[in-house]
PDB file of N, CA, C and O in Angstrom:
ATOM      1  N   UNK A   1     -22.136  70.528  21.054  1.00  0.00           N
ATOM      2  CA  UNK A   1     -23.622  70.608  21.065  1.00  0.00           C
ATOM      3  C   UNK A   1     -24.228  71.608  19.851  1.00  0.00           C
ATOM      4  O   UNK A   1     -23.891  72.780  19.683  1.00  0.00           O
ATOM      5  N   UNK A   2     -25.313  70.775  18.958  1.00  0.00           N
ATOM      6  CA  UNK A   2     -25.792  71.803  18.054  1.00  0.00           C
ATOM      7  C   UNK A   2     -26.676  73.075  19.012  1.00  0.00           C
ATOM      8  O   UNK A   2     -26.792  73.181  20.233  1.00  0.00           O
ATOM      9  N   UNK A   3     -27.306  74.091  17.695  1.00  0.00           N
ATOM     10  CA  UNK A   3     -28.073  75.062  18.379  1.00  0.00           C
ATOM     11  C   UNK A   3     -29.179  74.731  18.874  1.00  0.00           C
ATOM     12  O   UNK A   3     -29.360  75.105  20.033  1.00  0.00           O
ATOM     13  N   UNK A   4     -30.073  74.090  18.332  1.00  0.00           N
ATOM     14  CA  UNK A   4     -31.329  73.616  18.769  1.00  0.00           C
ATOM     15  C   UNK A   4     -31.112  72.808  20.205  1.00  0.00           C
ATOM     16  O   UNK A   4     -32.064  72.735  20.982  1.00  0.00           O
ATOM     17  N   UNK A   5     -29.915  72.244  20.514  1.00  0.00           N
ATOM     18  CA  UNK A   5     -30.015  71.340  21.795  1.00  0.00           C
ATOM     19  C   UNK A   5     -29.840  72.769  22.929  1.00  0.00           C
ATOM     20  O   UNK A   5     -30.341  73.050  24.018  1.00  0.00           O
ATOM     21  N   UNK A   6     -29.057  73.303  22.196  1.00  0.00           N
ATOM     22  CA  UNK A   6     -28.689  74.627  23.503  1.00  0.00           C
ATOM     23  C   UNK A   6     -29.982  75.679  23.285  1.00  0.00           C
ATOM     24  O   UNK A   6     -30.232  76.501  24.166  1.00  0.00           O
ATOM     25  N   UNK A   7     -30.598  75.623  22.348  1.00  0.00           N
ATOM     26  CA  UNK A   7     -32.180  76.427  22.368  1.00  0.00           C
ATOM     27  C   UNK A   7     -32.728  75.673  23.457  1.00  0.00           C
ATOM     28  O   UNK A   7     -32.945  76.315  24.485  1.00  0.00           O
ATOM     29  N   UNK A   8     -33.070  74.124  23.455  1.00  0.00           N
ATOM     30  CA  UNK A   8     -34.027  73.727  24.224  1.00  0.00           C
ATOM     31  C   UNK A   8     -33.459  73.887  25.880  1.00  0.00           C
ATOM     32  O   UNK A   8     -34.229  74.043  26.828  1.00  0.00           O
ATOM     33  N   UNK A   9     -31.930  73.810  26.002  1.00  0.00           N
ATOM     34  CA  UNK A   9     -31.378  74.102  27.322  1.00  0.00           C
ATOM     35  C   UNK A   9     -31.701  75.514  27.945  1.00  0.00           C
ATOM     36  O   UNK A   9     -31.984  75.696  29.129  1.00  0.00           O
ATOM     37  N   UNK A  10     -31.626  76.389  27.069  1.00  0.00           N
ATOM     38  CA  UNK A  10     -31.939  77.914  27.224  1.00  0.00           C
ATOM     39  C   UNK A  10     -33.322  77.908  27.739  1.00  0.00           C
ATOM     40  O   UNK A  10     -33.572  78.537  28.767  1.00  0.00           O
ATOM     41  N   UNK A  11     -34.503  77.067  26.940  1.00  0.00           N
ATOM     42  CA  UNK A  11     -35.747  77.467  27.073  1.00  0.00           C
ATOM     43  C   UNK A  11     -36.229  76.862  28.784  1.00  0.00           C
ATOM     44  O   UNK A  11     -36.867  77.454  29.654  1.00  0.00           O
ATOM     45  N   UNK A  12     -35.670  75.584  28.788  1.00  0.00           N
ATOM     46  CA  UNK A  12     -35.867  74.564  30.381  1.00  0.00           C
ATOM     47  C   UNK A  12     -35.452  75.356  31.443  1.00  0.00           C
ATOM     48  O   UNK A  12     -36.061  75.373  32.513  1.00  0.00           O
ATOM     49  N   UNK A  13     -34.137  76.225  31.149  1.00  0.00           N
ATOM     50  CA  UNK A  13     -33.522  76.823  32.245  1.00  0.00           C
ATOM     51  C   UNK A  13     -34.051  78.106  32.747  1.00  0.00           C
ATOM     52  O   UNK A  13     -33.858  78.643  33.838  1.00  0.00           O
ATOM     53  N   UNK A  14     -34.876  78.558  31.565  1.00  0.00           N
ATOM     54  CA  UNK A  14     -35.754  80.178  31.812  1.00  0.00           C
ATOM     55  C   UNK A  14     -36.959  79.756  32.380  1.00  0.00           C
ATOM     56  O   UNK A  14     -37.449  80.479  33.248  1.00  0.00           O
ATOM     57  N   UNK A  15     -37.625  78.560  32.008  1.00  0.00           N
ATOM     58  CA  UNK A  15     -38.762  78.319  32.730  1.00  0.00           C
ATOM     59  C   UNK A  15     -38.554  77.807  33.840  1.00  0.00           C
ATOM     60  O   UNK A  15     -39.584  78.015  34.480  1.00  0.00           O
ATOM     61  N   UNK A  16     -37.727  77.172  34.563  1.00  0.00           N
ATOM     62  CA  UNK A  16     -37.323  76.690  35.501  1.00  0.00           C
ATOM     63  C   UNK A  16     -37.294  77.666  36.988  1.00  0.00           C
ATOM     64  O   UNK A  16     -37.612  77.551  38.171  1.00  0.00           O
ATOM     65  N   UNK A  17     -36.697  78.670  36.066  1.00  0.00           N
ATOM     66  CA  UNK A  17     -36.436  80.320  36.731  1.00  0.00           C
ATOM     67  C   UNK A  17     -37.998  80.877  36.887  1.00  0.00           C
ATOM     68  O   UNK A  17     -38.269  81.451  37.942  1.00  0.00           O
ATOM     69  N   UNK A  18     -38.811  80.762  36.096  1.00  0.00           N
ATOM     70  CA  UNK A  18     -40.195  81.346  36.091  1.00  0.00           C
ATOM     71  C   UNK A  18     -40.286  82.393  35.014  1.00  0.00           C
ATOM     72  O   UNK A  18     -41.400  82.790  34.672  1.00  0.00           O
ATOM     73  N   UNK A  19     -39.054  82.932  34.382  1.00  0.00           N
ATOM     74  CA  UNK A  19     -39.028  83.613  33.433  1.00  0.00           C
ATOM     75  C   UNK A  19     -39.699  83.923  32.104  1.00  0.00           C
ATOM     76  O   UNK A  19     -39.298  83.022  31.367  1.00  0.00           O
ATOM     77  N   UNK A  20     -40.490  84.699  31.414  1.00  0.00           N
ATOM     78  CA  UNK A  20     -40.661  84.889  30.271  1.00  0.00           C
ATOM     79  C   UNK A  20     -39.349  85.126  29.504  1.00  0.00           C
ATOM     80  O   UNK A  20     -38.215  85.199  29.975  1.00  0.00           O
ATOM     81  N   UNK A  21     -39.769  85.236  28.132  1.00  0.00           N
ATOM     82  CA  UNK A  21     -38.497  85.479  27.189  1.00  0.00           C
ATOM     83  C   UNK A  21     -38.279  86.978  27.074  1.00  0.00           C
ATOM     84  O   UNK A  21     -37.298  87.429  26.483  1.00  0.00           O
ATOM     85  N   UNK A  22     -39.192  87.738  27.639  1.00  0.00           N
ATOM     86  CA  UNK A  22     -39.242  89.407  27.738  1.00  0.00           C
ATOM     87  C   UNK A  22     -38.355  89.383  28.983  1.00  0.00           C
ATOM     88  O   UNK A  22     -37.171  89.700  28.867  1.00  0.00           O
ATOM     89  N   UNK A  23     -38.937  88.969  30.348  1.00  0.00           N
ATOM     90  CA  UNK A  23     -38.250  88.866  31.496  1.00  0.00           C
ATOM     91  C   UNK A  23     -36.593  88.515  31.338  1.00  0.00           C
ATOM     92  O   UNK A  23     -35.788  89.218  31.949  1.00  0.00           O
ATOM     93  N   UNK A  24     -36.156  87.459  30.536  1.00  0.00           N
ATOM     94  CA  UNK A  24     -34.825  87.011  30.311  1.00  0.00           C
ATOM     95  C   UNK A  24     -34.247  88.206  29.937  1.00  0.00           C
ATOM     96  O   UNK A  24     -33.494  88.821  30.693  1.00  0.00           O
ATOM     97  N   UNK A  25     -34.615  88.684  28.541  1.00  0.00           N
ATOM     98  CA  UNK A  25     -34.182  89.425  27.496  1.00  0.00           C
ATOM     99  C   UNK A  25     -33.693  90.824  28.589  1.00  0.00           C
ATOM    100  O   UNK A  25     -32.601  91.385  28.493  1.00  0.00           O
ATOM    101  N   UNK A  26     -34.705  91.174  29.540  1.00  0.00           N
ATOM    102  CA  UNK A  26     -34.557  92.400  30.002  1.00  0.00           C
ATOM    103  C   UNK A  26     -33.387  92.118  31.025  1.00  0.00           C
ATOM    104  O   UNK A  26     -32.539  92.981  31.251  1.00  0.00           O
ATOM    105  N   UNK A  27     -33.372  90.990  31.580  1.00  0.00           N
ATOM    106  CA  UNK A  27     -32.196  91.018  32.534  1.00  0.00           C
ATOM    107  C   UNK A  27     -30.789  90.892  31.634  1.00  0.00           C
ATOM    108  O   UNK A  27     -29.812  91.313  32.254  1.00  0.00           O
ATOM    109  N   UNK A  28     -30.556  90.489  30.552  1.00  0.00           N
ATOM    110  CA  UNK A  28     -29.861  90.353  29.732  1.00  0.00           C
ATOM    111  C   UNK A  28     -29.251  91.328  29.073  1.00  0.00           C
ATOM    112  O   UNK A  28     -28.054  91.476  28.829  1.00  0.00           O
ATOM    113  N   UNK A  29     -30.546  92.247  28.696  1.00  0.00           N
ATOM    114  CA  UNK A  29     -30.010  93.777  27.941  1.00  0.00           C
ATOM    115  C   UNK A  29     -30.373  93.532  26.507  1.00  0.00           C
ATOM    116  O   UNK A  29     -30.083  94.461  25.754  1.00  0.00           O
ATOM    117  N   UNK A  30     -30.985  92.406  25.923  1.00  0.00           N
ATOM    118  CA  UNK A  30     -30.941  92.127  24.955  1.00  0.00           C
ATOM    119  C   UNK A  30     -32.400  92.168  24.842  1.00  0.00           C
ATOM    120  O   UNK A  30     -33.146  92.399  25.793  1.00  0.00           O
ATOM    121  N   UNK A  31     -32.884  91.869  23.306  1.00  0.00           N
ATOM    122  CA  UNK A  31     -34.539  92.085  22.828  1.00  0.00           C
ATOM    123  C   UNK A  31     -34.812  90.535  22.909  1.00  0.00           C
ATOM    124  O   UNK A  31     -34.003  89.614  22.796  1.00  0.00           O
ATOM    125  N   UNK A  32     -36.483  90.485  23.186  1.00  0.00           N
ATOM    126  CA  UNK A  32     -37.081  89.120  23.324  1.00  0.00           C
ATOM    127  C   UNK A  32     -37.214  87.969  21.979  1.00  0.00           C
ATOM    128  O   UNK A  32     -37.542  86.788  21.866  1.00  0.00           O
ATOM    129  N   UNK A  33     -36.799  88.963  21.153  1.00  0.00           N
ATOM    130  CA  UNK A  33     -36.611  88.147  19.996  1.00  0.00           C
ATOM    131  C   UNK A  33     -35.290  87.408  19.705  1.00  0.00           C
ATOM    132  O   UNK A  33     -35.179  86.368  19.056  1.00  0.00           O
ATOM    133  N   UNK A  34     -34.320  88.108  20.283  1.00  0.00           N
ATOM    134  CA  UNK A  34     -33.282  87.323  20.286  1.00  0.00           C
ATOM    135  C   UNK A  34     -33.193  86.097  21.314  1.00  0.00           C
ATOM    136  O   UNK A  34     -32.273  85.281  21.383  1.00  0.00           O
ATOM    137  N   UNK A  35     -34.200  86.142  21.993  1.00  0.00           N
ATOM    138  CA  UNK A  35     -33.752  84.964  23.179  1.00  0.00           C
ATOM    139  C   UNK A  35     -34.926  84.040  22.414  1.00  0.00           C
ATOM    140  O   UNK A  35     -34.977  82.840  22.683  1.00  0.00           O
ATOM    141  N   UNK A  36     -35.584  84.450  21.744  1.00  0.00           N
ATOM    142  CA  UNK A  36     -36.906  83.523  20.730  1.00  0.00           C
ATOM    143  C   UNK A  36     -36.227  82.736  19.908  1.00  0.00           C
ATOM    144  O   UNK A  36     -36.560  81.577  19.659  1.00  0.00           O
ATOM    145  N   UNK A  37     -34.725  83.612  19.194  1.00  0.00           N
ATOM    146  CA  UNK A  37     -33.924  82.982  18.150  1.00  0.00           C
ATOM    147  C   UNK A  37     -32.853  81.503  19.016  1.00  0.00           C
ATOM    148  O   UNK A  37     -32.636  80.300  18.864  1.00  0.00           O
ATOM    149  N   UNK A  38     -32.571  82.353  19.695  1.00  0.00           N
ATOM    150  CA  UNK A  38     -32.012  81.476  20.703  1.00  0.00           C
ATOM    151  C   UNK A  38     -32.653  79.724  20.964  1.00  0.00           C
ATOM    152  O   UNK A  38     -32.220  78.577  20.852  1.00  0.00           O
ATOM    153  N   UNK A  39     -33.830  80.361  21.335  1.00  0.00           N
ATOM    154  CA  UNK A  39     -34.621  79.112  21.841  1.00  0.00           C
ATOM    155  C   UNK A  39     -34.878  78.352  20.515  1.00  0.00           C
ATOM    156  O   UNK A  39     -34.702  77.135  20.578  1.00  0.00           O
ATOM    157  N   UNK A  40     -35.200  78.780  19.527  1.00  0.00           N
ATOM    158  CA  UNK A  40     -35.673  78.037  18.322  1.00  0.00           C
ATOM    159  C   UNK A  40     -34.401  77.746  17.210  1.00  0.00           C
ATOM    160  O   UNK A  40     -34.534  77.683  15.987  1.00  0.00           O
ATOM    161  N   UNK A  41     -32.962  77.565  18.089  1.00  0.00           N
ATOM    162  CA  UNK A  41     -31.957  77.033  17.506  1.00  0.00           C
ATOM    163  C   UNK A  41     -31.574  77.939  15.998  1.00  0.00           C
ATOM    164  O   UNK A  41     -30.888  77.480  15.085  1.00  0.00           O
ATOM    165  N   UNK A  42     -32.158  79.214  16.019  1.00  0.00           N
ATOM    166  CA  UNK A  42     -31.625  80.107  14.655  1.00  0.00           C
ATOM    167  C   UNK A  42     -30.571  80.807  14.971  1.00  0.00           C
ATOM    168  O   UNK A  42     -30.594  81.295  16.101  1.00  0.00           O
ATOM    169  N   UNK A  43     -29.559  81.030  14.257  1.00  0.00           N
ATOM    170  CA  UNK A  43     -28.475  81.511  14.339  1.00  0.00           C
ATOM    171  C   UNK A  43     -28.283  82.471  12.961  1.00  0.00           C
ATOM    172  O   UNK A  43     -28.975  82.302  11.957  1.00  0.00           O
ATOM    173  N   UNK A  44     -27.482  83.259  13.047  1.00  0.00           N
ATOM    174  CA  UNK A  44     -27.120  84.227  11.672  1.00  0.00           C
ATOM    175  C   UNK A  44     -25.445  83.832  11.572  1.00  0.00           C
ATOM    176  O   UNK A  44     -24.586  84.544  12.092  1.00  0.00           O
ATOM    177  N   UNK A  45     -25.179  82.750  10.918  1.00  0.00           N
ATOM    178  CA  UNK A  45     -23.777  82.911  10.207  1.00  0.00           C
ATOM    179  C   UNK A  45     -23.331  83.534   9.252  1.00  0.00           C
ATOM    180  O   UNK A  45     -22.141  83.433   8.950  1.00  0.00           O
TER     181      UNK A  45
END
């Protein structure tokens, strides 16, 4: 799977659960910016 496909899957599952990026980030103990980067397929290599 490429980063964009994974990001779309994360976004789909987050929305299915009715969560905002911020809410998911709080549950995972990370920043909402990290969730946004995941969902947009941005990675730091």
